[in-house]
C-alpha positions as a Markdown table, in Angstrom:
| # | Residue | x | y | z |
|---|---|---|---|---|
| 1 | Met | 0.0 | 0.1 | 0.1 |
| 2 | Ser | 1.3 | 3.6 | -0.6 |
| 3 | Gly | 0.3 | 6.4 | 1.7 |
| 4 | Pro | 2.4 | 8.6 | 4.0 |
| 5 | Cys | 6.0 | 8.8 | 4.1 |
| 6 | Phe | 6.9 | 5.6 | 6.0 |
| 7 | Thr | 10.2 | 4.9 | 7.8 |
| 8 | Ala | 11.7 | 1.7 | 8.8 |
| 9 | Asp | 11.0 | 2.5 | 12.6 |
| 10 | Asp | 7.4 | 3.0 | 12.0 |
| 11 | Asn | 5.1 | 0.1 | 13.5 |
| 12 | Ile | 2.5 | 0.1 | 10.7 |
| 13 | Val | -1.0 | -1.3 | 11.3 |
| 14 | Val | -4.0 | -1.5 | 9.0 |
| 15 | Gln | -7.5 | -1.9 | 10.5 |
| 16 | Ile | -10.1 | -3.4 | 8.1 |
| 17 | Asp | -13.8 | -2.7 | 8.5 |
| 18 | Asn | -13.2 | -1.3 | 12.0 |
| 19 | Glu | -12.6 | -4.7 | 13.5 |
| 20 | Ile | -9.5 | -6.5 | 12.0 |
| 21 | Asn | -6.1 | -5.1 | 12.9 |
| 22 | Ile | -3.3 | -6.6 | 10.7 |
| 23 | Asn | 0.6 | -5.7 | 11.0 |
| 24 | Ala | 2.1 | -4.3 | 7.9 |
| 25 | Thr | 5.9 | -4.5 | 6.6 |
| 26 | Phe | 7.9 | -1.7 | 5.8 |
| 27 | Gly | 9.0 | -1.7 | 2.1 |
| 28 | Ser | 10.2 | 1.7 | 1.3 |
| 29 | Glu | 9.4 | 5.3 | 2.3 |
| 30 | Leu | 6.4 | 5.2 | 0.0 |
| 31 | Gln | 5.2 | 1.6 | 0.3 |
| 32 | Ser | 4.4 | -0.9 | 2.8 |
| 33 | Ser | 2.7 | -4.4 | 2.5 |
| 34 | Val | 0.1 | -6.2 | 4.3 |
| 35 | Thr | -1.3 | -9.8 | 3.9 |
| 36 | Val | -4.9 | -9.8 | 4.2 |
| 37 | Pro | -6.7 | -12.8 | 5.7 |
| 38 | Val | -10.0 | -14.4 | 4.1 |
| 39 | Leu | -12.6 | -11.8 | 5.4 |
| 40 | Asn | -15.7 | -13.6 | 4.6 |
| 41 | Lys | -17.1 | -10.3 | 3.4 |
| 42 | Thr | -17.4 | -8.7 | 0.0 |
| 43 | Gly | -17.7 | -5.2 | -1.1 |
| 44 | Arg | -16.1 | -2.0 | -0.4 |
| 45 | Leu | -14.5 | -2.0 | 3.3 |
| 46 | Pro | -13.1 | 0.9 | 5.1 |
| 47 | Ile | -9.6 | 0.7 | 6.0 |
| 48 | Lys | -7.4 | 2.8 | 8.6 |
| 49 | Leu | -3.7 | 2.9 | 8.6 |
| 50 | Ser | -1.7 | 3.5 | 11.7 |
| 51 | Ile | 2.1 | 4.2 | 11.8 |
| 52 | Asp | 2.4 | 4.1 | 15.7 |
| 53 | Gly | 1.3 | 0.5 | 16.3 |
| 54 | Gly | -2.4 | 1.0 | 16.3 |
| 55 | Asn | -2.8 | 3.8 | 19.0 |
| 56 | Ser | -3.9 | 6.3 | 16.4 |
| 57 | Phe | -5.2 | 5.8 | 12.9 |
| 58 | Asp | -4.7 | 9.0 | 11.1 |
| 59 | Tyr | -5.1 | 7.8 | 7.5 |
| 60 | Ile | -8.1 | 6.1 | 5.8 |
| 61 | Gly | -8.9 | 4.1 | 2.5 |
| 62 | Val | -11.0 | 1.7 | 1.0 |
| 63 | Tyr | -10.4 | -2.0 | 0.4 |
| 64 | Thr | -12.5 | -4.0 | -1.9 |
| 65 | Ser | -13.0 | -7.7 | -0.9 |
| 66 | Gly | -14.3 | -10.1 | -3.4 |
| 67 | Asp | -15.2 | -13.8 | -3.9 |
| 68 | Phe | -12.1 | -14.0 | -6.3 |
| 69 | Met | -10.3 | -16.5 | -4.0 |
| 70 | Leu | -12.7 | -19.1 | -4.6 |
| 71 | Lys | -13.0 | -18.5 | -8.1 |
| 72 | Tyr | -9.2 | -18.7 | -8.6 |
| 73 | Asn | -8.4 | -21.5 | -6.0 |
| 74 | Leu | -6.1 | -19.3 | -4.2 |
| 75 | Ser | -4.6 | -20.1 | -0.6 |
| 76 | Ser | -6.6 | -18.7 | 2.5 |
| 77 | Glu | -4.3 | -15.6 | 2.7 |
| 78 | Ser | -3.5 | -13.3 | -0.2 |
| 79 | Asp | -0.9 | -10.6 | -0.6 |
| 80 | Leu | -2.9 | -7.6 | -1.8 |
| 81 | Lys | -1.9 | -4.1 | -2.6 |
| 82 | Leu | -4.0 | -1.3 | -1.0 |
| 83 | Ser | -3.7 | 2.1 | -2.2 |
| 84 | His | -4.9 | 5.7 | -2.0 |
| 85 | Ile | -4.6 | 5.9 | 1.8 |
| 86 | Thr | -5.6 | 9.5 | 2.8 |
| 87 | Lys | -4.8 | 11.4 | 5.9 |
| 88 | Ile | -8.0 | 12.4 | 7.8 |
């Protein structure tokens, strides 16, 4: 996902649909990555991003969840790229 200027010291956490917190991995100043588990939900879900370990979520975005995992026989977890994280 791309968003704020990340640093290697940031503790990046993504919150999906106001209930699932997932630790992200620093990639560069402009990108980090997160492995999204099977959500058993479809549609556009709100996401929030924290760079302080989940103490505050100052950035928001949208994640589109679908049933593509069943259609393409993918594993239970999938590396997905989230983009357009916006500061709130």
